[in-house]
C-alpha atoms as an extended CHARMM CRD file, in Angstrom:
* protein
*
        92  EXT
         1         1  MET       CA             34.2610000000      -52.0880000000      -25.0990000000  PROA      1               0.0000000000
         2         2  PHE       CA             35.3950000000      -52.1820000000      -28.7100000000  PROA      2               0.0000000000
         3         3  LYS       CA             34.6860000000      -49.1870000000      -30.8720000000  PROA      3               0.0000000000
         4         4  CYS       CA             33.8990000000      -49.3260000000      -34.5650000000  PROA      4               0.0000000000
         5         5  ALA       CA             37.5000000000      -48.3830000000      -35.4110000000  PROA      5               0.0000000000
         6         6  ASP       CA             38.7710000000      -51.2640000000      -33.2490000000  PROA      6               0.0000000000
         7         7  TRP       CA             36.6300000000      -53.7650000000      -35.1340000000  PROA      7               0.0000000000
         8         8  GLU       CA             37.7900000000      -52.3060000000      -38.4290000000  PROA      8               0.0000000000
         9         9  HSD       CA             41.4100000000      -52.7790000000      -37.3490000000  PROA      9               0.0000000000
        10        10  ILE       CA             40.6690000000      -56.3740000000      -36.3220000000  PROA      10              0.0000000000
        11        11  ASN       CA             39.0230000000      -57.0620000000      -39.6870000000  PROA      11              0.0000000000
        12        12  ASN       CA             41.9620000000      -55.5240000000      -41.5580000000  PROA      12              0.0000000000
        13        13  THR       CA             44.3790000000      -57.6660000000      -39.5590000000  PROA      13              0.0000000000
        14        14  HSD       CA             42.3080000000      -60.7250000000      -40.4280000000  PROA      14              0.0000000000
        15        15  ILE       CA             42.5210000000      -59.8550000000      -44.1270000000  PROA      15              0.0000000000
        16        16  ILE       CA             46.3230000000      -59.6030000000      -43.9890000000  PROA      16              0.0000000000
        17        17  ILE       CA             46.6590000000      -62.8760000000      -42.0830000000  PROA      17              0.0000000000
        18        18  SER       CA             44.2390000000      -64.5840000000      -44.4740000000  PROA      18              0.0000000000
        19        19  ASP       CA             46.5700000000      -63.8810000000      -47.4040000000  PROA      19              0.0000000000
        20        20  ALA       CA             49.3480000000      -65.8990000000      -45.7790000000  PROA      20              0.0000000000
        21        21  ASN       CA             46.9550000000      -68.5950000000      -44.5970000000  PROA      21              0.0000000000
        22        22  ASN       CA             45.4790000000      -69.0800000000      -48.0620000000  PROA      22              0.0000000000
        23        23  ILE       CA             48.9370000000      -69.4070000000      -49.6180000000  PROA      23              0.0000000000
        24        24  GLN       CA             49.9700000000      -71.9110000000      -46.9430000000  PROA      24              0.0000000000
        25        25  HSD       CA             47.3150000000      -74.2950000000      -48.2270000000  PROA      25              0.0000000000
        26        26  TYR       CA             49.2970000000      -74.7100000000      -51.4560000000  PROA      26              0.0000000000
        27        27  PHE       CA             51.8620000000      -76.5970000000      -49.3920000000  PROA      27              0.0000000000
        28        28  SER       CA             49.3610000000      -78.8010000000      -47.5690000000  PROA      28              0.0000000000
        29        29  TYR       CA             48.1260000000      -81.1930000000      -50.2360000000  PROA      29              0.0000000000
        30        30  GLU       CA             48.3000000000      -84.7890000000      -49.0560000000  PROA      30              0.0000000000
        31        31  LEU       CA             47.6320000000      -86.5740000000      -52.3470000000  PROA      31              0.0000000000
        32        32  GLN       CA             49.9090000000      -84.7680000000      -54.8030000000  PROA      32              0.0000000000
        33        33  PRO       CA             53.3660000000      -83.1950000000      -54.9690000000  PROA      33              0.0000000000
        34        34  VAL       CA             53.4030000000      -79.5350000000      -54.0140000000  PROA      34              0.0000000000
        35        35  LEU       CA             56.9020000000      -78.2760000000      -54.7980000000  PROA      35              0.0000000000
        36        36  TRP       CA             55.8020000000      -76.8740000000      -58.1420000000  PROA      36              0.0000000000
        37        37  HSD       CA             53.4080000000      -74.5730000000      -56.2490000000  PROA      37              0.0000000000
        38        38  ALA       CA             56.2400000000      -72.9070000000      -54.3400000000  PROA      38              0.0000000000
        39        39  ILE       CA             57.3300000000      -70.0640000000      -56.6130000000  PROA      39              0.0000000000
        40        40  PRO       CA             53.8060000000      -69.0860000000      -57.7360000000  PROA      40              0.0000000000
        41        41  ALA       CA             52.6490000000      -69.1880000000      -54.1010000000  PROA      41              0.0000000000
        42        42  PHE       CA             55.4270000000      -66.8930000000      -52.9060000000  PROA      42              0.0000000000
        43        43  GLU       CA             54.7780000000      -64.5480000000      -55.8390000000  PROA      43              0.0000000000
        44        44  GLU       CA             51.0620000000      -64.4620000000      -55.0500000000  PROA      44              0.0000000000
        45        45  LEU       CA             51.6720000000      -63.6700000000      -51.3860000000  PROA      45              0.0000000000
        46        46  HSD       CA             54.2390000000      -61.0000000000      -52.2830000000  PROA      46              0.0000000000
        47        47  MET       CA             51.7870000000      -59.3430000000      -54.6940000000  PROA      47              0.0000000000
        48        48  ALA       CA             48.9790000000      -59.4710000000      -52.1140000000  PROA      48              0.0000000000
        49        49  LEU       CA             51.1560000000      -57.7880000000      -49.4930000000  PROA      49              0.0000000000
        50        50  GLU       CA             52.4800000000      -55.2030000000      -51.9580000000  PROA      50              0.0000000000
        51        51  ALA       CA             48.9310000000      -54.3380000000      -53.0040000000  PROA      51              0.0000000000
        52        52  LYS       CA             48.0130000000      -53.5700000000      -49.3920000000  PROA      52              0.0000000000
        53        53  HSD       CA             51.2300000000      -51.7420000000      -48.4390000000  PROA      53              0.0000000000
        54        54  ASP       CA             50.1410000000      -48.2420000000      -49.4590000000  PROA      54              0.0000000000
        55        55  VAL       CA             46.3980000000      -48.6080000000      -48.9110000000  PROA      55              0.0000000000
        56        56  PRO       CA             45.3400000000      -46.0510000000      -46.2700000000  PROA      56              0.0000000000
        57        57  LYS       CA             43.1100000000      -48.4560000000      -44.3450000000  PROA      57              0.0000000000
        58        58  TYR       CA             46.1530000000      -50.6860000000      -43.6750000000  PROA      58              0.0000000000
        59        59  VAL       CA             48.3610000000      -47.8630000000      -42.3720000000  PROA      59              0.0000000000
        60        60  LEU       CA             48.4130000000      -49.3420000000      -38.8480000000  PROA      60              0.0000000000
        61        61  LEU       CA             49.6170000000      -52.6340000000      -40.3240000000  PROA      61              0.0000000000
        62        62  ARG       CA             52.2460000000      -51.1620000000      -42.6570000000  PROA      62              0.0000000000
        63        63  GLU       CA             55.1780000000      -52.2480000000      -40.4890000000  PROA      63              0.0000000000
        64        64  ALA       CA             53.8440000000      -55.8140000000      -40.3040000000  PROA      64              0.0000000000
        65        65  ILE       CA             53.2980000000      -55.8120000000      -44.0670000000  PROA      65              0.0000000000
        66        66  GLU       CA             56.8940000000      -54.6480000000      -44.5820000000  PROA      66              0.0000000000
        67        67  HSD       CA             58.1610000000      -57.4530000000      -42.3350000000  PROA      67              0.0000000000
        68        68  GLY       CA             56.0400000000      -59.9030000000      -44.3090000000  PROA      68              0.0000000000
        69        69  LEU       CA             57.4660000000      -58.6490000000      -47.6000000000  PROA      69              0.0000000000
        70        70  THR       CA             60.9880000000      -59.0320000000      -46.2240000000  PROA      70              0.0000000000
        71        71  LYS       CA             60.3070000000      -62.5740000000      -45.0230000000  PROA      71              0.0000000000
        72        72  VAL       CA             58.6450000000      -63.6410000000      -48.2780000000  PROA      72              0.0000000000
        73        73  GLY       CA             61.5330000000      -62.1240000000      -50.2390000000  PROA      73              0.0000000000
        74        74  LYS       CA             64.0800000000      -63.9730000000      -48.1030000000  PROA      74              0.0000000000
        75        75  TYR       CA             62.5670000000      -67.3560000000      -48.8930000000  PROA      75              0.0000000000
        76        76  TYR       CA             61.6920000000      -66.5150000000      -52.4850000000  PROA      76              0.0000000000
        77        77  ASN       CA             65.3280000000      -65.5940000000      -53.1660000000  PROA      77              0.0000000000
        78        78  LYS       CA             66.4330000000      -69.0130000000      -51.9270000000  PROA      78              0.0000000000
        79        79  PHE       CA             64.8780000000      -70.5030000000      -55.0740000000  PROA      79              0.0000000000
        80        80  ASP       CA             67.6380000000      -68.8430000000      -57.1040000000  PROA      80              0.0000000000
        81        81  ASP       CA             70.0830000000      -71.4150000000      -55.7240000000  PROA      81              0.0000000000
        82        82  LYS       CA             67.8210000000      -74.4420000000      -56.1720000000  PROA      82              0.0000000000
        83        83  PRO       CA             68.0640000000      -76.0450000000      -59.6340000000  PROA      83              0.0000000000
        84        84  VAL       CA             65.7910000000      -78.8330000000      -58.3880000000  PROA      84              0.0000000000
        85        85  TYR       CA             62.8140000000      -76.4950000000      -58.6280000000  PROA      85              0.0000000000
        86        86  VAL       CA             63.5140000000      -75.9150000000      -62.3170000000  PROA      86              0.0000000000
        87        87  HSD       CA             63.5740000000      -79.6650000000      -62.9120000000  PROA      87              0.0000000000
        88        88  VAL       CA             60.3270000000      -80.2060000000      -61.0140000000  PROA      88              0.0000000000
        89        89  GLY       CA             58.6790000000      -77.3520000000      -62.8860000000  PROA      89              0.0000000000
        90        90  THR       CA             59.5910000000      -78.8170000000      -66.2620000000  PROA      90              0.0000000000
        91        91  GLN       CA             58.3240000000      -82.2490000000      -65.2730000000  PROA      91              0.0000000000
        92        92  HSD       CA             54.9000000000      -81.0600000000      -64.2170000000  PROA      92              0.0000000000
């Protein structure tokens, strides 16, 4: 049987996963281009994860948050080598 602390952990996990899920929707538009959403979306997800990193209620998820920050940073840094994004951003 789940205890109150177990449910709290499940809810906290859901909150962390929801951040990534909400950002993913920026890349799912069917009727308009989405490339110009890329950098702001990665920045938003990075800020959301950073904001939760040192919050005591997320201590059990800290390692997962750190992995998420590393993964987001890896893909965010790839934009440095992509001049196409700059062109798309100026055209929007």
